[in-house]
Residue, then its C-alpha position, 0 to 999 in steps of 0.5 A: x631667703x624667702x618664707x611660705x605665704x601665711x607663716x610667723x616669721x621669727x627673727x631668733x637673735x643670739x646677743x653678746x657675740x663677740x665677749x667670750x669665745x664659749x660666746x662666739x662658737x655657741x652662736x656660730x654652732x646654733x647659725x650652722x644648725x639654723x637655729x637662729x638667724x642674727x646676732x647682736x656683736x659686742x665689739x669692744x670685748x675681747x673675743x671680737x676681733x677674731x669672732x669677726x673673721x669667722x662672722x663676715x664669711x656668713x652670708x647676709x641672706x642668712x644671718x642678721x649681724x648686728x650691733x649690740x652697743x655696748x656702754x657698759x664695758x669695764x677694760x679686761x673684764x668681759x663678764x663684769x658690767x658698769x653699773x647700770x643704775x648710774x647710767x639710767x639715771x644720768x640719761x633720765x637727768x641728761x647729766x651723761x656726757x653726750x660727747x662720750x656717748x655720741x663717740x661710743x655709737x660712732x665709734x663701735x659702728x665704724x669698729x663693726x664696719x671695718x671688721x665686717x666689710x659691711x654696715x650692720x644689718x640692725x643695732x640694738x643695746x646690751x642690756x637695752x641702753x639703746x633706748x635710754x634719752x639721750x642715747x636713742x637721740x644720739x643713735x637714731x640720728x647717726x643711724x639716719x645720717x650714716x646709713x641715708x636711705x637704708x639704715x638698719x633695723x633698731x630692736x623694739x622692746x615692746x612686750x609680747x604677746x606669748x606667755x612672758x615674765x611681765x614685770x621685767x619685761x614692762x619695765x624694760x619696755x618702760x625705760x624708753x621703748x615706746x619712744x625709740x619705736x615713734x623716733x624710729x619711725x619718724x626717721x623712716x629706721x624699721x623696728x621688730x614686731x615685739x621682743x620675746x626672751x625675756x625672763x630672769x635667768x632662772x631656771x624655775x621653768x625649763x628654758x626648752x619650755x620657755x622657747x616652746x612657749x615664745x614660738x608658739x604665742x609669736x607673732x609676724x616679725x617678732x625678735x626673740x632674743x637668747x644668750x647662749x654659750x658654750x663655757x662659763x665666764x668667772x665674772x659673768x652673773x649669767x653664766x649659768x643661764x647662758x649654758x642652759x640656754x644653749x643646750x635648750x637652743x641646739x635641741x630645738x627647732x621652732x619650726x615645727x611648731x605653729x602660731x596662731x595656727x600658722x607655721x612659724x619660720x625662723x628669718x633675718x629680720x632684715x629678710x622680710x619684705x615689710x622691713x626692707x619696705x620700712x627701709x624703702x620709704x625713708x628714701 
């Protein structure tokens, strides 16, 4: 997949594939319509095995399928998560169970590989846990060793230039984003430009308006994350927002917009030459 010369290449990534049948269906529908170009997969969740069967048939040239590293899963409760605050505190205090973290990283990568028949195109984290101290150390080392010469890209949480909700986005980046980018660069692992799509999951501004702002303010190689679903999980705190996002994304064509005077092209980040070159430089 190639983009016309002089465009802003944007990767639109739907998180949480595998969490529920409604999320899986929304993602697949949006892929078919060309609305998104990546999805992060939760291999511990109940809808993953069935969802992987369909996802594995899609060409990596059209869709980046990645691992959405999940350190929050509560068995039997797909919409509910363990305390994020406790995990953050344990990682910053260096009291988290290092062996358990390493086991989770390796196990989830292996589960993705087994179901998809290939390595993930990228890795990020559910609730951005991939950038936390201890977690990022283990993850960067594992990706560097496991996929020597052609590592998947890592999601950077660097704040975007577009209209955003600064308090939340700056807080996310402060929880390890700068260190993750530095460690990825040291190990020859490519990253995206900036992260768009952060908001409070409220409807004070129509989601369609948010999408327009993000598309028109994007820079080349940015990632716009989203969380669409066709149905609601009763235990999911952002269930309503997911459905609003799906409706807006289904009707939204980012390529109809321009950013910095240049047309926007939606494509998988791994298919952007700059991202491939970063992987090749690590050989």
